[in-house]
C-alpha positions in Angstrom: -42.3 6.6 -25.3 -43.1 4.8 -28.6 -41.1 1.7 -29.4 -40.0 -0.2 -32.6 -38.2 -3.4 -33.9 -35.2 -3.5 -35.5 -33.1 -6.8 -36.5 -29.7 -7.4 -35.9 -27.8 -10.3 -37.3 -25.8 -12.1 -34.3 -23.2 -13.0 -36.7 -22.2 -9.5 -37.1 -19.3 -9.3 -33.9 -19.0 -5.3 -34.8 -22.9 -4.9 -34.8 -23.3 -6.4 -31.5 -20.4 -5.1 -30.1 -21.4 -1.4 -30.5 -24.9 -2.3 -29.3 -23.6 -3.8 -26.1 -21.5 -1.2 -24.8 -24.3 1.3 -24.2 -27.3 0.0 -25.9 -27.5 2.6 -28.7 -26.9 3.2 -32.6 -26.6 6.2 -34.5 -26.8 6.4 -38.2 -23.3 7.4 -40.2 -24.5 10.5 -41.0 -24.8 11.7 -37.7 -21.3 9.7 -36.5 -19.9 11.9 -39.0 -21.6 15.6 -38.1 -19.5 14.9 -35.2 -16.3 13.2 -36.2 -15.6 15.3 -39.5 -11.9 13.7 -40.4 -14.0 10.3 -41.2 -15.9 12.1 -43.7 -14.8 11.1 -47.4 -15.8 13.4 -50.5 -17.1 11.2 -53.2 -16.8 13.0 -56.6 -20.5 11.7 -57.6 -22.5 13.6 -55.7 -25.5 10.4 -55.7 -22.5 8.2 -54.2 -22.0 11.2 -51.9 -24.6 10.0 -49.3 -22.5 6.7 -48.8 -20.6 7.6 -45.7 -17.2 5.8 -45.2 -18.8 4.0 -42.0 -21.2 2.5 -44.5 -24.6 1.2 -43.5 -25.2 -2.6 -44.9 -27.0 -0.5 -47.9 -24.5 1.3 -48.8 -22.1 -1.6 -48.5 -24.3 -3.4 -51.2 -23.9 -0.3 -53.2 -20.5 0.0 -53.4 -19.6 -3.7 -54.1 -22.6 -4.0 -56.4 -24.5 -7.0 -54.9 -27.5 -7.7 -56.3 -27.7 -5.6 -59.1 -31.2 -5.3 -59.7 -31.8 -3.7 -55.6 -28.8 -1.5 -56.3 -30.3 0.2 -59.5 -33.9 0.7 -57.7 -31.8 2.0 -54.3 -29.9 4.7 -56.9 -33.5 5.4 -58.2 -34.8 5.9 -55.1 -32.1 8.1 -54.0 -31.9 10.2 -57.3 -35.5 11.2 -56.7 -34.9 12.3 -53.2 -32.3 14.1 -53.7 -34.0 16.4 -56.1 -37.5 16.5 -54.5 -37.4 15.3 -50.9 -33.8 16.3 -49.7 -35.2 16.5 -46.2 -35.8 13.0 -46.2 -32.9 10.8 -44.6 -31.5 8.8 -47.0 -31.9 5.3 -47.6 -27.6 5.3 -48.6 -26.6 6.0 -44.9 -30.0 5.5 -42.3 -30.8 3.3 -40.1 -34.0 1.5 -40.0 -36.8 0.4 -38.0 -40.1 -1.6 -38.1 -43.6 -0.6 -36.2 -44.2 -3.0 -32.9 -46.9 -5.0 -34.8 -47.3 -8.4 -36.3 -46.8 -6.3 -40.1 -43.5 -5.2 -38.5 -42.9 -9.0 -37.7 -44.2 -10.2 -41.6 -41.9 -7.0 -43.0 -38.3 -8.3 -40.8 -39.3 -11.7 -41.9 -39.8 -11.2 -45.9 -36.5 -8.7 -45.2 -34.5 -11.8 -43.8 -36.4 -15.0 -44.3 -35.4 -17.9 -42.2 -32.3 -16.2 -41.1 -31.0 -18.7 -37.7 -29.0 -15.1 -37.2 -31.5 -12.8 -36.7 -32.7 -11.1 -33.9 -35.5 -8.0 -32.8 -34.8 -6.0 -30.8 -37.8 -3.3 -28.9 -35.3 0.0 -29.8 -36.6 3.3 -28.6 -35.6 6.0 -31.1 -33.4 9.3 -30.0 -34.5 12.4 -29.5 -33.7 15.0 -32.4 -33.8 11.9 -34.7 -35.2 13.3 -38.5 -37.6 9.8 -39.5 -39.1 8.6 -42.3 -42.4 6.8 -42.4 -42.5 5.1 -45.7 -44.8 2.2 -46.7 -42.5 -0.5 -47.7 -45.1 -1.9 -50.5 -44.4 1.5 -52.7 -40.7 -0.1 -53.0 -41.7 -3.4 -53.5 -44.1 -2.9 -56.3 -41.5 -0.8 -58.3 -39.2 -3.3 -57.5 -41.4 -5.6 -59.8 -42.6 -2.5 -61.9 -40.9 0.4 -62.1 -43.1 3.3 -62.1 -41.5 6.6 -60.6 -45.2 7.5 -58.8 -44.0 4.6 -56.5 -41.3 6.5 -55.5 -42.8 9.5 -55.2 -45.2 8.0 -53.2 -43.0 6.4 -51.4 -41.5 9.7 -50.1 -44.4 11.6 -50.0 -45.3 9.1 -47.0 -48.1 7.4 -48.4 -50.0 4.3 -47.5 -50.0 1.8 -50.4 -53.7 0.5 -49.3 -55.8 0.4 -46.4 -52.9 -2.4 -45.3 -49.9 -0.3 -45.0 -46.1 -2.2 -44.4 -44.2 0.8 -42.5 -40.6 1.1 -41.9 -38.9 3.6 -40.7 -35.9 5.2 -42.4 -34.1 7.4 -39.2 -31.3 9.8 -39.6 -30.2 10.3 -36.2 -30.2 6.9 -33.4 -32.4 4.3 -31.4 -31.8 2.8 -28.0 -32.3 -1.0 -26.8 -33.5 -1.4 -23.1 -30.9 -3.0 -20.3 -32.1 -6.8 -20.6 -31.1 -6.7 -24.2 -27.6 -5.3 -23.8 -27.1 -7.6 -21.1 -28.3 -10.5 -23.5 -26.0 -9.1 -26.1 -22.5 -8.7 -24.0 -23.6 -12.5 -23.0 -23.9 -13.6 -26.5 -20.7 -11.3 -27.3 -18.9 -13.1 -24.1 -20.2 -16.5 -25.5 -19.6 -15.5 -29.6 -17.3 -13.3 -30.5 -14.4 -12.0 -27.4 -12.1 -13.9 -29.2 -11.7 -10.8 -31.9 -11.1 -8.1 -29.3 -9.8 -10.3 -26.7 -11.1 -11.6 -23.9 -9.5 -9.5 -20.9 -10.2 -6.1 -23.6 -13.5 -6.7 -23.7 -14.3 -8.1 -19.8 -12.5 -5.0 -18.7 -14.3 -2.2 -21.0 -18.0 -4.0 -19.8 -16.7 -3.5 -16.2 -16.1 0.2 -16.9 -19.5 0.6 -18.0 -21.7 -2.0 -16.1 -25.8 -2.0 -17.1 -28.4 -3.0 -14.3 -31.6 -4.5 -15.4 -34.8 -3.1 -16.0 
């Protein structure tokens, strides 16, 4: 099965905690499909794609951090809703890069010199909806707005002979048992005070993980 790269912030206790339980993350939209009580109805159709368990992109938009990027994300979403409704929304999807040197470069460009970031190999779960897009179209539009860049992004066209693919995932992915154990050890060292040592240890004991 193909594997991809996903980067997480090790200082984010909730992300570490969720992944350390059984090694899977699911997109908020899939979560809300099976947990309808969490659904929040937004008056604005555009904002309706931001779930009540928002992704980092959703949080950025709601808090208006990085105003230029917020504008770009909204413009990409407007085109998606109009012409590419079968594609996952950038507002609520999970994200992965290719398991390649280009994928590593893409992650480094997104999170330059961040000591808290760690990349994991992930397997995308069956029945996930995945869109493969060249991030270079996004980067070009950011500097020189041209709606053609947005359309090419959603059509999955390569920017040139050296594409920088990213994968938008409406569904989920999983990490290896070795990485689950690594995250459990990290959580016990760094984040255990948030939920309490006894609770964390008991939950991990209920769901033991064997090394691959």
